[in-house]
C-alpha positions as CSV (number, residue, x, y, z in Angstrom):
1,M,0.0,0.0,0.0
2,S,1.4,3.4,-0.9
3,A,1.5,6.4,1.4
4,T,-1.6,8.0,-0.3
5,E,-3.8,4.9,-0.1
6,R,-6.2,4.3,2.7
7,A,-7.5,1.0,4.1
8,A,-10.8,-0.2,2.7
9,P,-13.9,-0.2,4.9
10,F,-15.2,-3.6,5.8
11,Y,-18.9,-2.8,5.9
12,C,-21.4,-0.1,5.0
13,P,-21.6,2.6,7.7
14,Y,-25.4,2.9,7.0
15,C,-26.7,-0.7,7.0
16,A,-23.6,-2.7,8.1
17,D,-23.8,-5.0,5.1
18,E,-20.4,-6.3,4.0
19,D,-21.1,-6.4,0.2
20,I,-19.5,-3.1,-0.7
21,R,-17.5,-2.3,-3.9
22,P,-15.4,0.6,-5.0
23,V,-16.8,3.1,-7.5
24,E,-15.1,5.5,-9.9
25,E,-17.1,8.6,-8.9
26,P,-16.8,10.1,-6.4
27,H,-13.1,9.5,-6.0
28,G,-12.6,7.0,-3.2
29,G,-16.3,6.1,-3.1
30,W,-17.9,2.8,-2.2
31,R,-21.3,1.4,-3.2
32,C,-23.3,-0.8,-0.9
33,A,-25.2,-3.6,-2.7
34,A,-27.8,-3.9,0.1
35,C,-28.9,-0.3,0.6
36,L,-27.6,1.1,-2.7
37,R,-25.9,4.0,-0.9
38,V,-22.7,5.4,-2.3
39,F,-20.4,6.8,0.4
40,V,-16.9,8.1,1.0
41,V,-14.9,7.4,4.1
42,R,-12.2,10.0,4.9
43,F,-9.8,10.7,7.7
44,V,-10.4,14.1,9.3
45,G,-7.8,14.2,12.0
46,L,-7.0,13.2,15.6
47,A,-8.9,14.6,18.5
48,A,-7.0,16.2,21.3
49,R,-7.1,14.3,24.6
50,T,-8.9,15.9,27.5
51,G,-7.4,15.7,31.0
52,A,-9.8,12.9,32.0
53,A,-8.9,10.9,29.0
54,R,-5.2,10.8,29.7
55,T,-3.9,7.3,30.7
56,G,-0.7,5.3,30.9
57,A,2.2,6.7,28.8
58,A,0.2,9.8,28.0
59,R,0.4,11.1,31.6
60,T,3.1,13.5,32.5
61,A,5.5,13.1,35.4
62,A,3.8,15.9,37.3
63,E,0.4,14.0,37.0
64,V,2.0,10.8,38.3
65,A,4.0,12.3,41.2
66,P,2.3,12.1,44.7
């Protein structure tokens, strides 16, 4: 897989059927054979962690110190 390719989805995000196939338009689109929807899955970004969500290695030394 090249650096610009993305992993393929395993199921339709609308009906959860696994019979999905790539389509030419829109670029990167997928067509679900069960519900007939055409969709695109794209990566938007990473969410920032909140203070309550920090765990393990993500904690700073100040947070771990008694």
